[in-house]
C-alpha positions as CSV (number, residue, x, y, z in Angstrom):
1,M,-8.5,12.2,17.4
2,T,-12.0,11.6,16.0
3,Q,-13.3,8.0,16.5
4,Y,-15.4,6.4,13.8
5,A,-16.3,3.0,15.2
6,H,-19.8,4.0,16.0
7,L,-20.3,5.2,12.4
8,L,-20.4,1.5,11.3
9,A,-23.8,-0.1,10.8
10,T,-24.2,-3.6,12.2
11,N,-23.7,-5.2,8.8
12,Y,-20.0,-5.0,9.2
13,K,-20.2,-7.9,11.6
14,A,-21.8,-10.0,8.8
15,L,-19.0,-8.9,6.6
16,V,-16.4,-10.2,9.1
17,A,-18.3,-13.5,9.3
18,Q,-18.0,-13.8,5.5
19,Y,-14.3,-13.2,5.7
20,L,-13.9,-16.0,8.3
21,A,-16.1,-18.3,6.3
22,E,-14.1,-17.7,3.2
23,D,-10.9,-18.6,5.0
24,V,-12.2,-21.7,6.7
25,P,-15.1,-23.1,4.5
26,S,-15.0,-26.6,5.9
27,F,-12.4,-28.1,8.3
28,D,-9.8,-26.3,10.4
29,Y,-7.0,-28.9,10.2
30,G,-4.3,-26.7,11.8
31,G,-6.6,-25.8,14.6
32,Y,-7.2,-29.5,15.3
33,V,-3.5,-29.9,15.9
34,V,-3.0,-27.1,18.4
35,G,-6.2,-27.6,20.4
36,E,-8.2,-25.5,22.8
37,Q,-5.5,-24.5,25.4
38,D,-5.8,-20.8,26.4
39,Q,-3.0,-18.7,24.9
40,M,-2.0,-15.1,24.3
41,A,-0.8,-13.5,21.1
42,I,0.9,-10.1,20.6
43,L,0.3,-7.8,17.6
44,Y,3.4,-5.9,16.7
45,C,3.7,-2.9,14.4
46,K,6.9,-3.2,12.4
47,A,6.6,-0.4,9.9
48,E,5.2,3.2,9.8
49,G,1.4,3.3,9.7
50,V,-1.8,5.0,11.0
51,V,-3.7,2.5,13.2
52,A,-7.0,1.8,11.5
53,G,-9.5,-1.0,11.2
54,V,-9.7,-1.7,15.0
55,P,-13.5,-2.4,15.0
56,F,-13.0,-5.1,12.3
57,F,-10.0,-6.6,14.0
58,D,-11.9,-6.7,17.3
59,E,-14.9,-8.3,15.6
60,V,-12.9,-11.1,14.1
61,F,-11.8,-12.3,17.5
62,K,-15.1,-11.5,19.2
63,Q,-16.7,-14.0,16.8
64,L,-14.1,-16.5,17.8
65,D,-14.7,-16.0,21.6
66,C,-11.3,-14.1,22.0
67,K,-10.6,-10.8,23.7
68,V,-8.4,-8.0,22.4
69,E,-6.6,-5.4,24.5
70,W,-5.0,-2.4,22.7
71,T,-2.1,-0.3,23.9
72,C,-2.7,2.4,21.3
73,K,-5.8,4.3,19.9
74,E,-7.2,4.1,16.4
75,G,-5.8,7.0,14.4
76,D,-2.4,7.0,16.2
77,W,0.4,7.6,13.7
78,L,3.1,5.0,14.6
79,K,6.7,5.2,13.5
80,P,8.3,2.2,15.3
81,E,12.0,1.6,15.5
82,G,12.1,-2.1,15.3
83,K,8.8,-3.6,16.5
84,L,6.2,-2.0,18.7
85,E,3.6,-3.9,20.7
86,I,0.1,-2.5,20.0
87,A,-2.3,-5.2,21.0
88,R,-2.8,-8.5,22.8
89,V,-5.3,-11.2,21.9
90,Y,-6.5,-13.7,24.5
91,G,-8.3,-17.0,23.7
92,S,-7.8,-20.6,22.7
93,A,-4.9,-21.4,20.5
94,R,-7.2,-22.8,17.8
95,N,-9.3,-19.7,17.7
96,I,-6.4,-17.2,17.7
97,L,-4.8,-19.1,14.8
98,L,-8.2,-19.3,13.0
99,G,-8.6,-15.5,13.0
100,E,-5.0,-14.2,12.9
101,R,-4.6,-14.0,9.1
102,T,-8.0,-12.4,8.5
103,A,-7.4,-9.9,11.2
104,L,-3.9,-9.1,10.0
105,N,-5.1,-8.6,6.4
106,I,-7.7,-6.2,7.7
107,I,-5.5,-4.1,10.0
108,S,-2.6,-4.0,7.5
109,R,-4.6,-2.9,4.5
110,C,-6.7,-0.4,6.5
111,S,-3.8,1.1,8.3
112,G,-1.8,1.5,5.0
113,I,-4.7,3.4,3.5
114,A,-5.0,5.5,6.6
115,L,-1.3,6.4,6.5
116,R,-1.6,7.6,2.9
117,A,-4.7,9.6,3.7
118,R,-3.0,11.1,6.7
119,M,0.1,12.1,4.6
120,V,-2.1,13.9,2.1
121,S,-4.2,15.5,4.9
122,E,-1.2,16.9,6.6
123,L,0.1,18.2,3.3
124,Q,-3.3,19.9,2.7
125,K,-3.1,21.6,6.1
126,E,0.5,22.7,5.5
127,K,-0.3,24.3,2.2
128,G,-3.6,25.8,3.3
129,F,-5.8,24.1,0.7
130,K,-9.5,24.7,1.6
131,G,-11.1,22.3,-0.7
132,V,-11.9,18.6,-0.2
133,I,-9.5,15.8,-1.0
134,A,-11.3,12.5,-1.6
135,A,-10.6,8.9,-2.3
136,T,-12.3,6.9,-5.1
137,R,-14.5,3.9,-5.7
138,K,-11.5,2.0,-6.9
139,T,-11.6,-0.4,-4.0
140,T,-10.8,-4.1,-3.5
141,P,-14.0,-6.2,-4.1
142,G,-15.4,-7.3,-0.8
143,F,-13.1,-4.9,1.1
144,R,-14.7,-1.6,0.3
145,L,-16.0,-0.8,3.7
146,V,-12.7,-1.5,5.3
147,E,-10.8,0.6,2.8
148,K,-13.2,3.5,3.0
149,Y,-13.1,3.3,6.8
150,G,-9.3,3.7,6.5
151,V,-9.7,6.9,4.5
152,L,-11.9,8.4,7.2
153,V,-9.4,7.5,9.9
154,G,-6.7,9.0,7.9
155,G,-8.6,12.3,7.7
156,L,-9.9,12.5,4.1
157,D,-13.2,12.3,2.3
158,T,-14.4,8.9,1.2
159,H,-16.1,10.2,-2.0
160,R,-19.2,8.2,-3.1
161,M,-19.5,4.8,-1.4
162,D,-21.1,3.1,-4.4
163,L,-23.0,3.6,-7.6
164,S,-26.2,4.4,-5.6
165,S,-24.6,7.2,-3.5
166,M,-24.2,9.7,-6.3
167,V,-24.7,9.8,-10.1
168,M,-21.4,10.1,-12.0
169,L,-21.7,10.4,-15.7
170,K,-18.5,9.5,-17.5
171,D,-17.7,9.2,-21.2
172,N,-19.0,5.7,-21.2
173,H,-22.5,7.0,-20.2
174,I,-22.6,9.9,-22.5
175,W,-23.3,8.6,-26.0
176,R,-25.2,11.5,-27.6
177,S,-25.1,14.6,-25.5
178,I,-24.2,15.7,-22.0
179,T,-27.5,17.6,-21.7
180,K,-29.6,14.5,-22.5
181,A,-27.6,12.3,-20.1
182,V,-28.0,14.8,-17.2
183,Q,-31.8,15.1,-17.9
184,N,-32.2,11.3,-18.0
185,A,-30.3,10.9,-14.8
186,R,-32.3,13.6,-13.0
187,S,-35.5,12.0,-14.0
188,V,-34.8,8.9,-12.0
189,C,-32.5,10.0,-9.2
190,G,-34.7,12.9,-8.1
191,F,-33.6,15.9,-6.1
192,A,-31.8,13.9,-3.3
193,L,-28.8,12.8,-5.3
194,K,-26.1,14.9,-6.8
195,I,-25.1,14.5,-10.5
196,E,-21.4,14.7,-11.5
197,V,-20.3,14.8,-15.1
198,E,-16.8,14.0,-16.4
199,C,-15.6,16.7,-18.8
200,Q,-12.6,16.8,-21.1
201,S,-12.8,20.5,-22.0
202,E,-14.3,23.8,-20.8
203,Q,-16.9,23.5,-23.5
204,E,-18.1,20.2,-22.0
205,A,-18.1,21.7,-18.5
206,D,-20.2,24.6,-19.7
207,E,-22.8,22.2,-21.2
208,A,-22.9,20.1,-18.0
209,I,-23.4,23.2,-15.8
210,E,-26.1,24.5,-18.2
211,A,-27.9,21.1,-18.0
212,G,-28.0,21.3,-14.2
213,A,-25.0,19.2,-13.1
214,D,-24.0,19.7,-9.5
215,I,-20.3,18.8,-10.0
216,V,-18.1,19.0,-13.1
217,M,-15.0,16.8,-13.1
218,L,-12.1,18.1,-15.1
219,D,-10.4,14.8,-16.0
220,N,-6.7,14.5,-16.7
221,F,-5.9,18.2,-16.8
222,T,-2.4,19.2,-15.9
223,G,-1.8,21.3,-12.8
224,D,-1.4,24.6,-14.5
225,G,-4.0,23.8,-17.2
226,L,-6.4,22.7,-14.5
227,K,-6.0,26.0,-12.5
228,L,-6.6,28.1,-15.6
229,A,-9.6,26.1,-16.7
230,A,-11.2,26.1,-13.2
231,K,-10.7,29.8,-12.8
232,S,-12.1,30.5,-16.3
233,I,-15.2,28.4,-15.7
234,K,-15.9,29.9,-12.2
235,E,-15.5,33.4,-13.5
236,R,-17.7,32.9,-16.6
237,W,-20.6,31.4,-14.7
238,A,-20.3,33.8,-11.8
239,A,-20.9,36.6,-14.3
240,K,-24.1,34.8,-15.2
241,G,-25.1,34.5,-11.5
242,K,-24.6,30.7,-11.4
243,T,-22.3,29.5,-8.6
244,H,-24.2,26.3,-7.4
245,F,-21.7,23.8,-8.9
246,L,-18.5,22.3,-7.7
247,I,-15.3,21.7,-9.7
248,E,-13.5,18.4,-9.1
249,S,-10.2,17.3,-10.5
250,S,-9.2,13.8,-11.2
251,G,-6.5,11.8,-13.0
252,G,-3.0,10.9,-11.9
253,I,-3.0,12.8,-8.7
254,T,-0.5,11.4,-6.1
255,Y,1.0,12.6,-2.9
256,E,4.0,13.9,-4.8
257,T,1.9,15.9,-7.3
258,C,-1.3,16.9,-5.4
259,A,0.1,20.2,-4.1
260,G,0.5,21.3,-7.7
261,Y,-3.3,21.2,-8.0
262,F,-4.2,23.2,-4.9
263,C,-6.0,26.4,-5.8
264,Q,-9.1,28.4,-4.6
265,D,-11.0,27.5,-7.7
266,I,-10.8,23.7,-7.2
267,D,-13.4,22.4,-4.8
268,V,-12.6,18.6,-4.8
269,L,-9.4,16.7,-5.6
270,K,-9.9,13.0,-6.2
271,C,-6.8,11.0,-5.4
272,S,-6.9,7.3,-6.3
273,W,-3.3,7.0,-5.1
274,I,-4.7,6.7,-1.6
275,M,-6.5,3.4,-2.4
276,R,-3.8,1.8,-4.4
277,R,-1.7,-0.9,-2.9
278,S,1.5,0.5,-1.6
279,K,4.7,-0.1,-3.5
280,N,6.1,-2.4,-0.8
281,K,9.2,-1.1,1.0
282,I,10.0,-4.6,2.2
283,Y,13.1,-5.9,0.4
284,Y,14.8,-9.3,0.7
285,F,18.5,-9.2,0.1
286,K,20.9,-12.2,0.0
287,Y,24.4,-12.9,-1.1
288,K,26.7,-15.9,-1.1
289,F,30.3,-16.5,-2.2
290,T,31.1,-20.0,-3.3
291,D,34.4,-21.8,-3.8
292,A,34.4,-20.6,-7.4
293,N,34.3,-16.9,-6.2
294,E,30.7,-16.5,-7.4
295,Y,28.1,-14.4,-5.6
296,L,24.3,-14.4,-5.7
297,F,22.1,-11.4,-5.2
298,L,18.3,-11.3,-4.8
299,L,16.2,-8.2,-4.4
300,T,12.4,-8.1,-4.3
301,D,9.7,-5.6,-3.4
302,L,7.2,-8.5,-3.3
303,C,5.9,-7.5,-6.7
304,L,8.9,-8.0,-8.9
305,V,12.0,-10.1,-8.2
306,W,15.4,-9.2,-9.5
307,F,18.4,-11.4,-9.3
308,E,22.1,-11.5,-10.3
309,H,24.5,-14.4,-10.4
310,G,27.9,-13.1,-10.9
311,T,31.6,-13.5,-10.2
312,F,34.3,-11.6,-8.3
313,E,35.7,-10.4,-11.7
314,R,32.4,-8.9,-12.6
315,M,32.0,-7.1,-9.3
316,K,35.6,-5.9,-9.4
317,Q,35.1,-4.5,-12.9
318,D,31.8,-2.8,-12.0
319,A,33.2,-1.2,-8.9
320,L,36.2,0.2,-10.9
321,Q,34.2,1.5,-13.8
322,G,31.2,2.8,-12.0
323,L,32.6,4.0,-8.7
324,G,36.4,4.2,-9.2
325,M,36.8,1.7,-6.4
326,E,39.5,-1.0,-6.6
327,L,38.6,-4.4,-5.1
328,K,41.7,-6.5,-4.6
329,D,40.2,-9.8,-3.5
330,T,36.9,-11.6,-2.7
331,A,37.3,-10.6,1.0
332,A,36.7,-7.0,0.0
333,C,33.6,-8.0,-2.0
334,D,32.4,-10.1,0.9
335,L,32.8,-7.1,3.3
336,I,30.9,-4.7,1.0
337,L,28.0,-7.1,0.5
338,N,27.9,-7.9,4.2
339,R,27.7,-4.3,5.1
340,L,25.1,-3.6,2.4
341,K,23.0,-6.5,3.8
342,A,23.2,-5.2,7.3
343,T,22.3,-1.7,6.2
344,F,19.3,-3.1,4.4
345,A,18.1,-4.7,7.6
346,A,18.5,-1.5,9.6
347,K,17.4,1.2,7.0
348,V,15.2,-0.6,4.5
349,L,12.7,2.3,4.3
350,D,15.4,4.8,3.6
351,F,16.8,3.1,0.5
352,D,16.0,4.5,-2.9
353,I,15.8,1.4,-5.2
354,Q,15.5,2.1,-8.9
355,T,14.8,-0.8,-11.3
356,A,15.2,-0.7,-15.0
357,T,15.8,-3.2,-17.8
358,G,19.0,-5.0,-17.0
359,H,19.9,-3.3,-13.7
360,V,18.9,-2.4,-10.2
361,K,20.4,0.7,-8.6
362,V,20.5,0.7,-4.8
363,H,21.1,4.1,-3.2
364,L,21.1,5.3,0.4
365,P,21.0,9.1,0.8
366,L,24.0,10.6,2.6
367,E,21.9,12.1,5.4
368,K,20.5,8.6,6.1
369,C,23.9,6.9,6.4
370,A,25.5,6.3,9.8
371,Q,29.2,6.5,10.3
372,N,29.8,2.7,10.1
373,D,27.6,2.0,7.1
374,I,28.8,1.0,3.6
375,A,31.6,3.2,2.3
376,T,29.9,3.7,-1.0
377,L,26.2,4.7,-0.9
378,S,25.3,3.6,-4.5
379,W,25.6,0.3,-6.2
380,V,24.4,-1.0,-9.5
381,F,23.6,-4.6,-10.0
382,H,23.1,-6.1,-13.4
383,C,20.0,-8.1,-12.8
384,S,17.4,-10.2,-14.6
385,L,13.8,-10.4,-13.8
386,L,12.6,-13.6,-12.1
387,D,10.3,-14.7,-14.9
388,Q,13.1,-14.6,-17.5
389,E,14.8,-17.9,-18.2
390,N,18.5,-17.5,-18.8
391,Q,19.7,-20.0,-21.4
392,S,23.3,-19.5,-20.7
393,K,25.0,-22.5,-18.9
394,D,27.2,-20.0,-17.0
395,Y,24.4,-18.4,-15.1
396,L,21.4,-19.6,-13.0
397,S,17.9,-18.7,-14.3
398,G,15.5,-16.8,-12.1
399,P,13.4,-19.9,-11.2
400,Q,16.6,-21.9,-10.4
401,F,17.9,-19.1,-8.2
402,I,14.6,-18.9,-6.2
403,L,14.3,-22.7,-5.9
404,Q,17.9,-23.3,-4.7
405,H,18.6,-20.2,-2.6
406,F,15.2,-19.2,-1.2
407,I,12.5,-21.9,-1.4
408,I,14.6,-24.9,-0.4
409,P,16.3,-23.1,2.5
410,S,13.0,-21.7,3.7
411,Q,11.4,-25.2,3.4
412,T,14.2,-26.6,5.5
413,I,13.5,-24.1,8.3
414,I,9.8,-24.9,8.1
415,N,10.4,-28.6,8.3
416,Y,12.7,-28.2,11.3
417,F,10.1,-26.0,13.0
418,T,7.3,-28.5,12.4
419,E,9.3,-31.5,13.6
420,N,11.1,-30.0,16.6
421,V,9.2,-26.9,17.8
422,L,5.5,-27.4,17.0
423,G,5.3,-30.4,19.3
424,N,6.3,-28.1,22.2
425,L,3.4,-25.7,21.5
426,F,5.6,-22.8,20.9
427,F,4.4,-20.8,17.9
428,F,6.1,-18.1,15.9
429,F,4.2,-15.8,13.5
430,F,5.4,-12.9,11.3
431,F,3.5,-10.4,13.5
432,F,2.4,-12.7,16.3
433,F,4.2,-14.3,19.2
434,L,2.1,-16.8,21.0
435,Y,3.0,-17.6,24.6
């Protein structure tokens, strides 16, 4: 596996220093509490990912006088069952805590991008596509170097790093003519930089090539339409003896759709999907039966929160109408929800969860279901979004639900932890265990 740590200029260290300064601009109050006692923290991988961002992670703790030891290599594609130890951090308790969130943000974001890049790279190899698949400049402000680094580790092209790396003329730049825009750009960028022009038609592509553009980007063409246009342009200009240009495709290309764009006439595929934040596959599921035979259901992908507050009668009716299943008592509902909850915990990445106005459908494919899992593999919950206030007195609103059944219980646990555990210097983190 190619290593890219030595590709980084020394300015990445200053970038890490800025991250730390942003997180602790004045006093480290929590650090004051835990003190300077030497401790050890363990970094666990709990979801599939390609390890990336190691130099940044290491630098965070180096600046805090800590030492990191890795049990894996950057670029390793990890698919843990449960949690997998991948690194240990040694240093004072205060310094480990000071750097842990910054370091986790870096390694999580970078590894997520590397995973997406690796998935696309493997698909490219499988299909035999000889062109370049590149990311975009659609990066998180202040985090561009980390994210572009993740693309490299994942095996794809970074595309241009910034506005100074290549000239890209989009529709916002071209007010009068493509020819004039290309000529103006060349007059200032010189021979060293390439010029790329966004084109909405073959006619615009022809004008850009005639004007001297190095790359024409066919924007928002469909798969079949793109292939026909690229082939037509290449053949037309080859007949004129001009083959110096590249054809790039952009617009709505994802892992699921990119194979439909692979063809010998496309030189570059730009895939912004690689850089976008993943649709989280982390779901929280909760249920409760009260004395009034009511149940509460909460499902969130950390972007949207759906909830349902219903009764045994509703669940009984839905099961009969939707699945032909007869539920005779609340014990049967309790058993189903309990098994569903346990299956969530064990197979959260395998669930297909579809959300639409008024309902959430939870489905576990048959091939993913073990013998003792829920008897029915699909369930539809009639849900409301969290930000919707329910005016009916018979149902809890989203904010009420979250407050009573998520925030308050969580706060109770935190208070107990603070009062009874923190004093014994035993610390628990989401990814870290400190001994």
